[in-house]
N, C-alpha and C positions, 0 to 999 in steps of 0.2 A: 413530289419530289419523287426521285424514282428511289425502289431499295437500292440499290448501287450507292446514290449520294447521299441518301443517308445512314446506312451503315457508315462513312466516311466522316461523320457529323458527332457521330452518338460514342461518348467515350463515358464511359463507365469509370463512376468514382471508386476509387481503390481503395484498401487496407493500409499502403504505402501513403497514400494521395493524401488518408486520414492526420497523419504524425506532423504535416509540416504548411496544410492548405488553410487557405481562410475561406471562409464558408460565407458567401452577402446573401443576405434575407430580405426581400419587398418590405414596403410596409406598409400595410393593412389596420393592422389594429396595435400599436406600438404597444400597451399594456399587456396586451398579453403574448404578443411575439416577444415580447422582453424573457417575460418569465420561460415563456418555450429556450429563449438561449441558453440559460440554464439550465437546466434539463438536458441540450445537447453539451452542454462545455463541462455537465458531470462526466459525460460516458468521453473525456477526451477531444470533440470537436471545435475547434474554434470557428467563434459567431459574430458576426455585424451585420446589427438593424440597420437600413438604408434609411436616411431622416430629410435626402435630397428633395427640394419640391422646384418650382418653377418653369418659366420657359426653358430653359437647356434642357430639361428632363422632357419635354414636351417634343421638344423641336430631333434632342439623339433619336428618339423611335419612331417619332414621323422617317429622319431620313434612312431608314433601316425596315420600314414598318408599312406597310400599303396603306392610304389612310382612310381605305373601306374594311380594314380590319379592324376589330371589335376595340373600343375606346382602351380596354383597362389591359388589355392587350402594350398597347401604343406607350403606354404610361409607364405599367412593370420594364416591358425591355429597355423603352426609353433611358431608368431608373438605373437598372442594372450598365447599359453602355457607357451610360453620363459617370459612372463612379469609375469604370475601368478604362476610361478613355481622360478620367485628373488627373493619373502617376498616380495615384495613391496606394492601390493595389498592384500588386506583381501578376501580370495575368499566365506565369507560369505556376504559380503559386496559389492560382484563387477558381473558385468553383461555387457556379451558382446555383441556388434550391426553388424551385415552384414544388406549390402544390398543387394535384389534378384531381379532379375527380371519377376524371374517364367518362361520363356520361357524352352522349351525343352533340354537347353546346360545341358553339367554337372554341368556347376556354380549354379542349382536350387538346386541341389544336397549339396553345402558348407555347409547348416548351420545341416542337420542329420549329415553330418560326420564329423563336432566340436562339435555337442552333443557327438557321440559315443568319438570322441578321448576326450572328457573334462573327461567323464565314465570312458574311461582304462585310465588317469589320477588319476585317486581320485580326480577329483572335478565338481563332477556329480551335485551336490549343483548349478550350475553357473548360472542364463537364458541366454541366449542364444535370441537376441531382432532380429528377422526379421523384416524388411523396404522393401515394394511389391508397388512393383506401381498393383500388380496382388494382394494384399490382402490376400499372403498365412495364414498368421496365427494370432492370435489379441492376443494385451496386454495391456493389461488394462490402467496400467501405462503410456501406449509412447498413447499421443493421437496427432494425426496428424489432431490440426482445419486449417482452414483456412490461420489465421494470421501467425501461424507456417508455413504451406507452400510459404505462400505468401513470408518470412522472409527467408529460404531455397530457394526458386528460386534467388533472390536479392545474395544470398551470392553466387549461382554458375554465376549469372550473371557477379560479379564483380571476380570470379574467373577466369571464361573464358580471361574477358579482358584484366587483369593483366598478366596473364602465355604468354599473344599475345604481351604485350608490352615489356615485361622481353624477350619475344625471338626475336623480332626484333630490340634493342638493347645493348643484352649484348653481341655478339660477337662482337660489334664494339668499346665495352666503354673504355676510355682512365683509365680509374679505374679501375679493376678488383676487380669482384663482388658489385660495384656501380650501379647496374639494381634493382641484387636480393634485396640490402640493399634499394631502394627506394622501392620497393614490400614490404615487408615484414613491413616498415612504412606505406604504405599503407594500412597492414594487419589488422594493430594493431588501426588505427583510425575507418577502415571500421567495424571491430569487434565491437569497444564499440559503432556505433554506431547501428551494430543489436542487440547487447544488450539491448537495452535501454528500453525496454517494448516494443515494435510493434510498436512503435509511429513514426517510421522513413516517409517522405511521401515520394512519388517515384518524385514527383520537384527536392526534394532533391536526390537522385538516379539518377538523371543525373545529375544533377549541379559535384557531385560527378568522373562522367563518363567525364568530359569535365575537372576539377581538375587534372583528375589521366593521362589526355593526352600533359597536358601545362604542367605539371611535367617531363615526361616522355623525352616531345621534348626536352626540357633544358639541360639534361643531356649529359654530355662531351664524345661526340661520334665523332670517324674518322670512318668513309664510308671506303669500298673499296669493289669491286668484289668478291663477295664473293657464295660460292657453297650452292647452298640452298636445305636443306635435308627438307622431309617429312615424320614424325611418324607415321604409323597407326599398326592398329593390335586389338588382343583378347584385348579388354579395361582396363583392372589390370595392364598387362608387356608393355602398349604402351604409360601409365601414370607415373607408380610408379619404382622411380630409387630404394627399392629394387628388383623388378623385374625383370628391363632389364638395372641392372648393371651400373646402371649412365650413360645409354644411352646420355642422353641428353650434360651431361656433357662431354661426350668422344669428340661431338661432334663437342662442341663449342672450346674444346682443341684442335680441330682439326681445325677450324681460317671458320667451317661453319654456316650456317643463320637454322634455327631448326626451321620447321614448323609445329605445332602440332594440329590436328582439336580437339575442345572444349568438353567440360564434357557435355554442352548442344545439342550437336548434339544428344549422345548418347540417355540421354533423353527424343527426338520430335522421338526420330527413333523408341523407348518404346512405346510413349503414339500415335505416325500416326499408329504403327504397331495394333493397339487398333481399329482403325478406319479402316485397308484395313480389318479388321479379319472379315466386317458384308461385307464390299462392296465386297470379293473375296468368300465368306463362308457363306455369309445371316444369319452371327451366330452372338450370344451379342451384338444385336439391344444398350439398356439403353448403356453399357459397350462404345460402338464404337462414343455412343451420348458425355458422358464425357471424354474418349479420344477426340473426336472433338476437345471440348472447353480445355481443357487444350493447346492443339499443338496448339490453333491460340492465347491461355495466352501469354503460353513459346516464339513462334516466332512471334509474334508481340510486346513481350520486350525485344526477340534479336534485328531487326530490329531498335529501338530504338538505340542500340549502334551503329549499323553499319549506320545508321542516320548521328551520332552524330561522330563518324571519318570519316567521306566522308566530311563533311563540316569543322572538320579540318585540312585536309588535306596530312598530315605527316605520318601516317600510311596508312599499308595496311590493309584495312578494312575485320573482317571478311567476312564468306560467308551464305547465307541469306539459307533457310532450303528451301525453296520453288525452287531453284536452284536445292539443295542438292537430291531431289526427284527427280529430271528430269536425273540425269547424270547417273545409270544404263540402261539408256534403249536404248534397244538392245542389250546388254550386259548379268544384269541375273536379272530377275524374282522379279519385285518389292515385289513375295509371299514368298520371301525367309529367314527365319529370325531366325533362332539357332544364338545363340549368337549373334556377332555379325553384322551376317546376311549381306543382299546389303548394309549397310551402309560402312563398309569394303571396296566394289567393287566403291562404290559410292566418298567417302572418296579419292582413290587413282585416279581415274576419273578427280576429282573437284581440286586434286594441281597438276595433269597433265595440265586440261586446264588455269590454272589461272599458268602458267612459273616452277612448280615446278617440272622440272624431273630428280630430285634425290629421290626415296622415300626405306626406311626400314619398311618393314614389319612385325611386331614382333609378335614370335606365342609361345605357351607353346609347347613341345614336344606331336603331339600325338593331339592336338585341331582339331577335325574332321571341326567345324566351318571354323577356319583360313585353313584348307589346301582347302580346298573348295572355299570358297569368297574368300580368301585372295590369297595365290602364287595360284589355281586354273586358279585364275583370269588374271595372266601376260599373261598371252601368249595376250588374245584378248584384252586385253590396251594397252601391246606395238604392236598390231598390228595398233590398232588408234593413237598411239604416237611411232613414229618409233624413234623418239630421247630420248624414256623416260627410265630410267636404276632402277630396281626394284631389288631390297636385301631380300631375305627371311630368318629372321635370326629367327630359333629353341633356345628359356630359358628351361633349367632345371635344377635338383638338380646336370645332371652328364656333364653336359655343361660346357667349361672350357673358361674362359673370351675371354683368350688369343686371340682362335679360333675364337668366336666371333669380337672383335676388328680387326684381321687378314684380314676376308671377308668386316671390312664396308672400314677399310683401301684401300683394292684394288677397292671399288665401291668409295670411294671420288679422288682415283688417276685417276678412266676415267673419271670421274666428272667433273676436275676440266681441264683435257683435250680435252672436250669436250666446259669448257667454255672459255679457251685459244682462240679454234678456232671461238667459235660464238662470243668473243668479237674483233678479227685480224680481219671476214669478216664486221663485223661493224666500221671499220678507213678505 
C-alpha cells in the first residue's frame, strides 16, 4: 500500500467521536474482554463485544481478505465486516479496535488489512483504533492514562484467575455448566466494580481473589483421574472459540481437564522483550526502562494471585513469570520474539515440568513463528520429556473440524492409556 493510499485510510479516533461512537471489540477471551469493556465504559467509552461465529463470519473475511493471509486476520476482519453489514450499527457512528504487539509478525499488518477491507466494502469512513505497546499510532480520543492502564491490568488479573478456576472445575462439576455460570456471576460483579469510576482499591482486589477461590472451592464436583491437556499456540487460535472451533469445549466433553496459560504471560512476554531489546542489542534504552517497570509491576501483581492461591491450598496456582523465563534455556534463544516466539516453547516446557504431559499446539496454517517456535520445538522438547505427548493442529478456512477432532481423539486415546499405566504403577 502506498503512503498516499495509507494516509487516506488512516482515520484517527478523535475526542469528539468518543461522545457518540460505539467501539466494536473482537472476541478472543470473553471474560477478560467483558471486564476490559467495563473499564473503558468507566472513562466514557461505549463498547460492544462481538460474539458472532459461524460460516458467515468466515465468508465475510474471505470476501475481503486474501485466503493466504493469516487465519486470525480473516476471522477478526470477517467478524467486524459481518457486524457492520448486519445493519445493527451505524457505520458513521462506529469504530473498531484491534490490539497489536508491533513486532515483526504478520499480525502487525492486521490494521492496514482491516482498513483496506473496509474501503473495499464501502465503509472507509469507519475509524480503526490501534492499541499497541509500541505506540504505533495516535488516537486522541483514546487516552491510556495510568488509571485506565491500572484498571485494564486488574481486568486481566481477574480474567486469568477466573479462567484457571473454571478449567480446574468444569470437567468435574456435578451440575453441567455450573463453573462457567459462577464465573459469569463474578464477571458481572467485578465488571461493576471496575466500572465504578476507577475507585477500586488494590486491597479490595486481593479480597476478591480470596472470595473467588472460596466460591469455586464450594462448587459441587466429583474428582476422578482425568487426562490433563495443555493448550498453547498463536494467541488468537489459542484462546478464541471462534479461532479454534471450540477446542476447550471439545476437550471437556471428552472428560479431559484443560490447562491454558494466561493472557498476562503474553503481556509480560511483550514487555520483557522490550527489556531484552537493550540487553541484547544495546538499543532503545528509554523504552527498556519503561518496559522493565511494566514487567515488574505486572509480574508482582500476578505473584500476589499465586501467593493467595498457595495460601488457599485447593487449586493449582499459576506459574511465576520469573520461572517461565527460565524454561527455554538450552532449547531456544530468548531473543526469538517473532509472534509468540520463545514464550510458545517456554509454555510447552512449563506444562511438561508441571505434569501436564499432553499438549495441543494450535497454529494458523502457514504461521511461520508457530511452525518454528511450536511445531519446530516438539522434537527437542520430547527429548527432554520422553513421556510428553504433543499434537500440532492447523486451523484455517479450509481445515475441517472433523479432521481436527479425529487427531485430538487419537492423542486423547494415547493419553488415557498412559494415565492407566501410571495409575497401575502406583498401586
